C-alpha positions as CSV (number, residue, x, y, z in Angstrom):
1,M,-5.4,30.7,-39.9
2,A,-8.1,30.3,-38.0
3,E,-7.7,26.9,-39.0
4,N,-3.9,26.2,-37.7
5,T,-5.3,27.8,-34.4
6,H,-8.0,25.5,-34.3
7,D,-5.8,22.3,-34.9
8,A,-3.3,23.5,-32.4
9,M,-6.0,23.6,-30.0
10,L,-7.4,20.2,-30.7
11,E,-3.6,18.7,-30.3
12,K,-2.8,20.7,-26.8
13,Q,-6.6,19.3,-25.7
14,A,-5.4,15.9,-27.0
15,H,-2.3,16.1,-25.0
16,M,-4.3,17.2,-22.0
17,E,-6.4,14.9,-21.9
18,E,-3.9,12.0,-22.3
19,Q,-2.2,13.4,-19.2
20,I,-5.2,13.5,-17.3
21,S,-5.5,10.0,-18.2
22,N,-2.0,8.9,-17.3
23,I,-2.5,10.6,-13.8
24,S,-5.6,9.0,-13.1
25,R,-4.2,5.6,-13.7
26,R,-0.7,6.8,-11.6
27,L,-3.4,7.9,-9.0
28,D,-5.2,4.2,-9.2
29,E,-1.7,2.7,-8.8
30,Q,-0.8,4.7,-5.9
31,E,-4.4,3.7,-4.2
32,K,-3.2,0.2,-4.8
33,L,-0.1,0.1,-3.4
34,T,-1.2,2.0,-0.5
35,E,-3.6,-0.7,0.5
36,S,-1.7,-3.0,0.2
37,V,1.0,-1.6,2.6
38,H,-1.6,-1.2,4.6
39,K,-2.5,-5.1,4.7
40,L,0.7,-5.6,5.4
41,A,1.2,-3.5,8.3
42,L,-2.4,-5.1,9.5
43,S,-0.4,-8.5,8.5
44,L,2.7,-7.6,10.6
45,E,0.8,-6.2,13.8
46,R,-1.3,-10.0,14.2
47,L,2.2,-11.4,13.6
48,T,3.9,-9.6,16.3
49,M,1.2,-9.9,19.0
50,A,1.1,-13.5,18.2
51,Q,4.7,-13.7,18.7
52,K,4.8,-12.0,21.9
53,N,1.9,-14.4,23.1
54,T,3.9,-17.6,22.2
55,E,7.1,-15.7,24.2
56,T,4.8,-15.6,27.0
57,K,3.8,-18.7,26.8
58,V,7.4,-20.0,26.3
59,D,8.5,-18.1,29.6
60,S,5.9,-19.8,31.8
61,L,6.7,-23.2,30.6
62,A,10.1,-22.4,31.5
63,D,9.2,-21.1,34.8
64,D,7.0,-24.5,35.2
65,V,10.5,-26.7,34.5
66,E,12.6,-24.9,37.0
67,E,9.9,-25.2,39.7
68,L,10.0,-29.2,38.7
69,K,13.9,-29.4,38.8
């Protein structure tokens, strides 16, 4: 009986270690995904600022052209 209990405990331990490993792997994947989303957000922010600067310059040029007419 003690042998069966020991085997059952070893089996449960192996199962728990597998679960822990899977959870750790999923956390690593989640961390990589979060980092990618952060980089994307920063790129989008820079792109938006560049677009606003371009819009400002185009508006200024349009005003200059109107003055020349």
